[in-house]
ZAMARGU-4260 file (C-alpha; in steps of 0.2 Angstrom, whole numbers, plus 5000, padded with zeros to 4 digits):
<rodrens>
0) 5176/5034/5107 | 5178/5014/5104 | 5180/5008/5088 | 5167/5003/5075 | 5156/4986/5079
5) 5142/4974/5073 | 5130/4964/5084 | 5120/4948/5082 | 5107/4941/5095 | 5089/4931/5095
10) 5074/4931/5104 | 5058/4922/5105 | 5056/4906/5112 | 5068/4888/5110 | 5080/4879/5121
15) 5091/4891/5126 | 5107/4880/5127 | 5106/4876/5109 | 5103/4892/5106 | 5118/4899/5114
20) 5127/4885/5107 | 5123/4891/5089 | 5128/4911/5093 | 5143/4905/5100 | 5149/4895/5088
25) 5143/4910/5071 | 5155/4920/5081 | 5172/4909/5086 | 5171/4906/5066 | 5172/4924/5064
30) 5193/4924/5066 | 5195/4938/5052 | 5185/4951/5064 | 5196/4961/5079 | 5189/4964/5096
35) 5183/4955/5107 | 5163/4948/5108 | 5152/4954/5123 | 5137/4944/5130 | 5122/4954/5135
40) 5111/4944/5141 | 5094/4944/5153 | 5086/4925/5154 | 5088/4927/5173 | 5078/4940/5174
45) 5068/4937/5161 | 5063/4920/5158 | 5053/4921/5144 | 5054/4922/5128 | 5072/4924/5129
50) 5084/4932/5120 | 5104/4936/5119 | 5115/4947/5112 | 5134/4949/5105 | 5144/4961/5099
55) 5157/4959/5088 | 5173/4970/5086 | 5169/4979/5101 | 5181/4986/5112 | 5175/4985/5129
60) 5160/5001/5126 | 5143/4996/5131 | 5133/5003/5119 | 5116/5000/5124 | 5103/5011/5136
65) 5087/5010/5146 | 5078/4994/5137 | 5089/4992/5121 | 5096/4976/5121 | 5107/4984/5106
70) 5112/4998/5097 | 5124/5004/5083 | 5129/5021/5077 | 5138/5027/5059 | 5146/5039/5070
75) 5150/5035/5086 | 5141/5044/5093 | 5128/5032/5103 | 5116/5047/5113 | 5104/5045/5095
80) 5109/5026/5087 | 5105/5025/5068 | 5098/5007/5070 | 5093/4998/5087 | 5084/4983/5095
85) 5073/4985/5113 | 5061/4976/5122 | 5046/4981/5129 | 5037/4980/5146 | 5025/4968/5138
90) 5039/4958/5133 | 5040/4964/5112 | 5054/4964/5102 | 5057/4982/5095 | 5068/4982/5079
95) 5071/5000/5072 | 5081/5011/5061 | 5081/5030/5058 | 5075/5039/5042 | 5093/5042/5033
100) 5095/5025/5034 | 5115/5025/5039 | 5117/5008/5045 | 5105/4992/5039 | 5097/4981/5050
105) 5093/4962/5046 | 5080/4947/5053 | 5075/4932/5047 | 5062/4918/5058 | 5069/4901/5064
110) 5057/4892/5073 | 5049/4902/5085 | 5063/4913/5087 | 5068/4929/5077 | 5089/4931/5073
115) 5091/4949/5071 | 5111/4958/5065 | 5116/4972/5059 | 5128/4964/5046 | 5119/4952/5033
120) 5133/4940/5033 | 5131/4937/5051 | 5113/4929/5048 | 5120/4919/5034 | 5128/4904/5046
125) 5111/4904/5055 | 5100/4900/5040 | 5099/4881/5035 | 5103/4885/5018 | 5106/4902/5010
130) 5097/4905/4993 | 5095/4921/4981 | 5080/4929/4983 | 5073/4932/4966 | 5063/4946/4970
135) 5078/4954/4979 | 5090/4950/4963 | 5075/4957/4951 | 5075/4974/4962 | 5095/4974/4962
140) 5096/4973/4945 | 5083/4988/4943 | 5092/4999/4956 | 5108/4993/4957 | 5104/4989/4977
145) 5092/4978/4983 | 5074/4986/4990 | 5069/4986/5007 | 5061/4977/5016 | 5070/4961/5004
150) 5087/4957/5004 | 5096/4947/4992 | 5092/4933/5002 | 5077/4923/5004 | 5069/4923/5021
155) 5079/4934/5027 | 5075/4955/5029 | 5078/4972/5031 | 5069/4984/5044 | 5066/5000/5031
160) 5074/5015/5036 | 5062/5026/5047 | 5053/5010/5053 | 5052/4998/5067 | 5045/4981/5069
165) 5036/4973/5083 | 5031/4957/5087 | 5021/4952/5102 | 5026/4937/5110 | 5013/4925/5117
170) 5017/4916/5131 | 5004/4902/5134 | 5007/4898/5113 | 5025/4900/5112 | 5021/4905/5093
175) 5028/4921/5086 | 5015/4932/5077 | 5017/4941/5063 | 5026/4960/5067 | 5016/4977/5064
180) 5027/4988/5056 | 5026/5009/5063 | 5032/5021/5052 | 5044/5031/5064 | 5046/5046/5053
185) 5042/5052/5036 | 5047/5066/5025 | 5031/5077/5024 | 5030/5094/5014 | 5027/5108/5028
190) 5011/5117/5026 | 5017/5133/5025 | 5031/5136/5014 | 5047/5150/5017 | 5048/5158/5002
195) 5058/5175/5008 | 5076/5173/5004 | 5086/5182/5017 | 5075/5173/5029 | 5080/5157/5022
200) 5097/5161/5020 | 5099/5163/5039 | 5091/5150/5044 | 5101/5139/5033 | 5117/5143/5042
205) 5114/5141/5058 | 5104/5125/5056 | 5122/5118/5045 | 5132/5126/5060 | 5122/5116/5072
210) 5124/5100/5064 | 5142/5101/5064 | 5145/5108/5081 | 5133/5091/5084 | 5144/5081/5078
215) 5161/5086/5084 | 5156/5087/5103 | 5163/5073/5107 | 5180/5078/5097 | 5194/5083/5106
220) 5209/5089/5100 | 5213/5074/5086 | 5212/5077/5068 | 5197/5072/5058 | 5196/5069/5040
225) 5184/5074/5025 | 5180/5067/5008 | 5183/5081/4998 | 5177/5079/4978 | 5178/5096/4976
230) 5158/5098/4973 | 5149/5108/4983 | 5140/5096/4997 | 5160/5089/5003 | 5166/5106/5000
235) 5153/5115/5013 | 5156/5101/5026 | 5175/5106/5025 | 5172/5124/5027 | 5161/5119/5040
240) 5172/5111/5050 | 5189/5123/5049 | 5177/5137/5053 | 5173/5126/5069 | 5192/5125/5074
245) 5195/5108/5070 | 5209/5100/5062 | 5204/5094/5044 | 5214/5083/5033 | 5204/5082/5015
250) 5206/5067/5005 | 5201/5066/4985 | 5202/5054/4972 | 5212/5053/4958 | 5206/5043/4942
255) 5222/5051/4930 | 5218/5054/4911 | 5203/5041/4911 | 5192/5049/4921 | 5184/5067/4925
260) 5198/5077/4934 | 5186/5083/4949 | 5205/5083/4962 | 5206/5098/4954 | 5191/5107/4962
265) 5199/5098/4979 | 5216/5108/4977 | 5206/5123/4975 | 5195/5118/4991 | 5209/5116/5000
270) 5219/5129/4997 | 5206/5142/5001 | 5202/5134/5019 | 5221/5130/5020 | 5218/5112/5025
275) 5232/5097/5018 | 5224/5089/5003 | 5229/5069/4999 | 5228/5063/4983 | 5222/5043/4983
280) 5228/5038/4966 | 5215/5025/4957 | 5221/5014/4943 | 5214/4997/4935 | 5227/4989/4945
285) 5222/4996/4960 | 5203/4994/4958 | 5207/4977/4954 | 5216/4973/4970 | 5202/4980/4980
290) 5188/4973/4973 | 5184/4958/4982 | 5188/4964/4999 | 5176/4979/4993 | 5162/4968/4989
295) 5166/4960/5006 | 5164/4974/5018 | 5149/4983/5009 | 5139/4964/5014 | 5125/4970/5001
300) 5128/4970/4982 | 5130/4987/4976 | 5131/4991/4960 | 5138/5008/4956 | 5156/5012/4949
305) 5158/5023/4965 | 5160/5008/4978 | 5177/5003/4976 | 5186/5020/4973 | 5177/5024/4989
310) 5182/5010/4997 | 5203/5014/4992 | 5198/5032/4999 | 5192/5025/5016 | 5209/5013/5017
315) 5220/5029/5014 | 5211/5039/5026 | 5208/5026/5040 | 5230/5028/5043 | 5226/5045/5051
320) 5211/5047/5057 | 5195/5036/5064 | 5182/5050/5062 | 5178/5055/5042 | 5167/5068/5038
325) 5156/5067/5021 | 5143/5076/5010 | 5134/5063/5007 | 5115/5066/5009 | 5117/5089/5001
330) 5110/5082/4984 | 5096/5074/4993 | 5088/5087/5004 | 5093/5103/4992 | 5086/5096/4974
335) 5101/5092/4966 | 5105/5089/4948 | 5094/5072/4944 | 5080/5083/4947 | 5079/5093/4934
340) 5074/5080/4919 | 5062/5073/4930 | 5053/5090/4933 | 5052/5092/4916 | 5046/5077/4915
345) 5033/5079/4929 | 5026/5095/4920 | 5025/5087/4903 | 5014/5073/4912 | 5003/5085/4918
350) 4999/5096/4902 | 5000/5076/4890 | 4991/5066/4904 | 4989/5054/4889 | 5008/5050/4888
355) 5014/5033/4886 | 5023/5032/4901 | 5016/5036/4918 | 5028/5047/4928 | 5033/5031/4940
360) 5041/5024/4927 | 5049/5040/4919 | 5057/5040/4939 | 5063/5021/4936 | 5071/5025/4920
365) 5082/5037/4929 | 5090/5022/4937 | 5098/5020/4921 | 5097/5000/4924 | 5092/4984/4919
370) 5074/4989/4920 | 5062/4986/4904 | 5076/4974/4899 | 5069/4960/4908 | 5066/4947/4893
375) 5082/4950/4887 | 5092/4947/4905 | 5083/4933/4913 | 5085/4914/4911 | 5067/4906/4906
380) 5062/4901/4924 | 5069/4916/4929 | 5059/4928/4919 | 5044/4918/4922 | 5046/4920/4943
385) 5047/4940/4940 | 5031/4942/4929 | 5022/4948/4945 | 5035/4959/4951 | 5033/4977/4947
390) 5046/4988/4950 | 5036/5004/4950 | 5028/4995/4967 | 5046/5000/4976 | 5043/5019/4974
395) 5027/5020/4976 | 5028/5026/4995 | 5042/5036/4993 | 5033/5046/4980 | 5018/5047/4989
400) 5008/5064/4986 | 4998/5065/5002 | 5014/5067/5011 | 5021/5078/4998 | 5010/5086/4985
405) 5021/5097/4976 | 5032/5090/4964 | 5050/5095/4970 | 5046/5090/4987 | 5040/5074/4983
410) 5056/5070/4970 | 5067/5076/4985 | 5056/5063/4997 | 5059/5050/4985 | 5079/5053/4983
415) 5080/5053/5002 | 5072/5036/5002 | 5076/5029/4991 | 5095/5034/4982 | 5101/5040/4999
420) 5091/5029/5013 | 5093/5012/5004 | 5109/5016/4996 | 5122/5029/4999 | 5122/5032/5016
425) 5123/5012/5022 | 5137/5009/5008 | 5146/5023/5014 | 5146/5018/5035 | 5147/5000/5027
430) 5167/5006/5018 | 5173/5015/5034 | 5167/5002/5045 | 5176/4990/5037 | 5192/5002/5038
435) 5187/5005/5058 | 5183/5023/5053 | 5166/5031/5061 | 5157/5040/5047 | 5149/5055/5051
440) 5137/5064/5039 | 5134/5082/5044 | 5118/5083/5030 | 5110/5071/5038 | 5102/5080/5052
445) 5087/5078/5058 | 5080/5096/5060 | 5090/5102/5045 | 5082/5090/5032 | 5063/5095/5041
450) 5068/5113/5037 | 5070/5111/5019 | 5054/5102/5015 | 5048/5121/5022 | 5056/5128/5007
455) 5048/5135/4993 | 5053/5127/4976 | 5060/5144/4969 | 5072/5142/4983 | 5077/5125/4978
460) 5078/5126/4962 | 5080/5143/4952 | 5081/5141/4932 | 5095/5132/4930 | 5103/5132/4946
465) 5098/5119/4958 | 5102/5119/4976 | 5101/5138/4976 | 5097/5142/4992 | 5111/5133/4998
470) 5124/5141/4984 | 5116/5160/4992 | 5120/5152/5009 | 5136/5146/5009 | 5143/5157/4994
475) 5156/5165/5006 | 5165/5152/5013 | 5171/5146/4997 | 5179/5152/4981 | 5163/5158/4970
480) 5168/5145/4956 | 5167/5130/4966 | 5148/5137/4972 | 5142/5139/4957 | 5149/5127/4946
485) 5136/5114/4937 | 5135/5098/4947 | 5142/5085/4934 | 5144/5069/4945 | 5158/5059/4951
490) 5167/5052/4934 | 5173/5034/4936 | 5178/5027/4919 | 5169/5010/4923 | 5168/5008/4900
495) 5186/5009/4899 | 5190/5000/4912 | 5182/4986/4904 | 5184/4986/4887 | 5202/4988/4888
500) 5212/4984/4906 | 5198/4972/4912 | 5194/4965/4897 | 5203/4947/4900 | 5192/4948/4917
505) 5175/4951/4912 | 5178/4932/4903 | 5179/4925/4923 | 5170/4936/4932 | 5153/4936/4920
510) 5160/4918/4913 | 5146/4910/4902 | 5146/4893/4911 | 5146/4901/4929 | 5131/4912/4921
515) 5123/4896/4915 | 5127/4884/4931 | 5120/4899/4943 | 5101/4900/4929 | 5099/4918/4932
520) 5107/4929/4921 | 5110/4923/4901 | 5126/4915/4899 | 5132/4928/4887 | 5125/4945/4890
525) 5143/4951/4895 | 5144/4948/4875 | 5128/4954/4870 | 5132/4971/4879 | 5150/4976/4875
530) 5143/4971/4857 | 5130/4983/4863 | 5114/4971/4857 | 5107/4972/4873 | 5097/4991/4871
535) 5099/5006/4863 | 5099/5015/4879 | 5115/5004/4886 | 5128/5014/4875 | 5144/5024/4880
540) 5145/5027/4899 | 5129/5014/4901 | 5140/4998/4897 | 5153/5000/4911 | 5138/5002/4922
545) 5127/4988/4917 | 5144/4977/4916 | 5149/4983/4934 | 5131/4980/4941 | 5134/4962/4932
550) 5150/4960/4942 | 5147/4964/4957 | 5133/4952/4960 | 5143/4940/4953 | 5157/4941/4966
555) 5144/4945/4982 | 5138/4926/4976 | 5155/4920/4977 | 5164/4930/4990 | 5149/4934/5003
560) 5136/4920/5001 | 5152/4910/4996 | 5145/4901/4982 | 5154/4887/4974 | 5161/4890/4959
565) 5157/4880/4943 | 5172/4877/4931 | 5173/4890/4917 | 5170/4888/4898 | 5180/4897/4884
570) 5163/4902/4873 | 5166/4920/4875 | 5175/4934/4866 | 5185/4941/4882 | 5197/4928/4881
575) 5203/4934/4863 | 5212/4952/4862 | 5199/4964/4861 | 5206/4973/4844 | 5207/4954/4839
580) 5188/4952/4841 | 5182/4969/4834 | 5190/4966/4819 | 5183/4948/4818 | 5166/4954/4821
585) 5171/4967/4807 | 5175/4954/4796 | 5158/4944/4800 | 5150/4959/4798
</rodrens>
């Protein structure tokens, strides 16, 4: 089965010795990586353009097939890779990704050479200077991830999920052409919609079982893990694995008294399926210890509070298995709970077309980030640079009415392309790979996903019941209180941690002098947030979410981009005890 790996390579017109020397120097500096680096090259048979690829972390299994010179798979099943680099017969370079977005793929142009890599950090030594991309920063502050094809680094780009980029070679001029972007898959509403409930249940049960069969085909007798939150999606995956006769061990998070106690539902599912359950305690100290390793493992900045707990979960699972299953993607396929307010907004918009906010603007607000607060968030120089950027533009393709005329399918398409392909799936893979885990997501199954675009809206969302058809299909596989309970989401207690356990750390992570030196965010933005002065919507749980967004960005700059840290200043409230600061504010008032 091998172990997870990454690759770095180049293609184009240049001096072969210089390029090989640069490639070698990058690999030699990766002392923290395990495994040997293996070169694959074909200069002898293909003199122009030249190319080379190095695999990092691989243990001897060569995954490229046919005309592919590099490939990577989140699951370890290389029959259908998630990202690939190919050479076509007419000397074209092709960079491609499958539509779920499980593995990222990055590229940059240096001279007349295309450098490509499966990890952003691998490209940083290639650049003459690593400079933060202002559009990438702005996208991150709106969504908690950087929207493709942008990355947080200027002049480095990401291949969009479900797309191939094709470069034509021109031997005579030796000049690279602008790449052609080809959509290789699009989520599209079926012309005929399935309305019969009994038929849908039978077909869905078969599709779910087939998906699991494909993902366990290479397993022999080794145990696998499953991340079990006690929610519907992960519970369905656990049940399918048990039905298929796989040895399963479940892993769940325990936030103690600070968060919503989801592990009780996980315990119920594990007992029902008769599988062992490992509870992974998540405490402020374990979060703080794992924070920097998580940032480094993620490679890209991801601002969701669940990232560090999932790092701890992967770390624990890796002690006992090499293959981990999850329930990621279920919300996107079956119109999970976040769609209900948007459907209400869409209906209202249709009946009240003169409303102040467009539907796309309403969709943007569902991310609950810093969109709309630009003038209060960014220093003047950055604020001026983003005036012509509109975050709604990054949503337009996903909310395309031509591909999905009905509102529910359009929302599902958007969720697959945005929150799934650009956030949930790539970060799950990155955290798994950091611990040597192959990551398998049974809901990321193309036949299953395409079938869901045949479902009528009533079968997805019936009254207040989301995921209706999925619940009906699996209601005999799990306890009814698991199947039919209302989803609440993972309750990561970010606000409690930030305002209590991490209070003093906020003064370090979001230090005003460091923010001032970076010249992006206003230096005292953290104090504004905890005082409730940034915006009316940033209250309660949003306080922790917004602080965490900024913390992950700043730590990414320090520990991935490796920027030198400036000296700290003391012009902030976080060096005081919180109760003393609170009383001081009261006296001032």
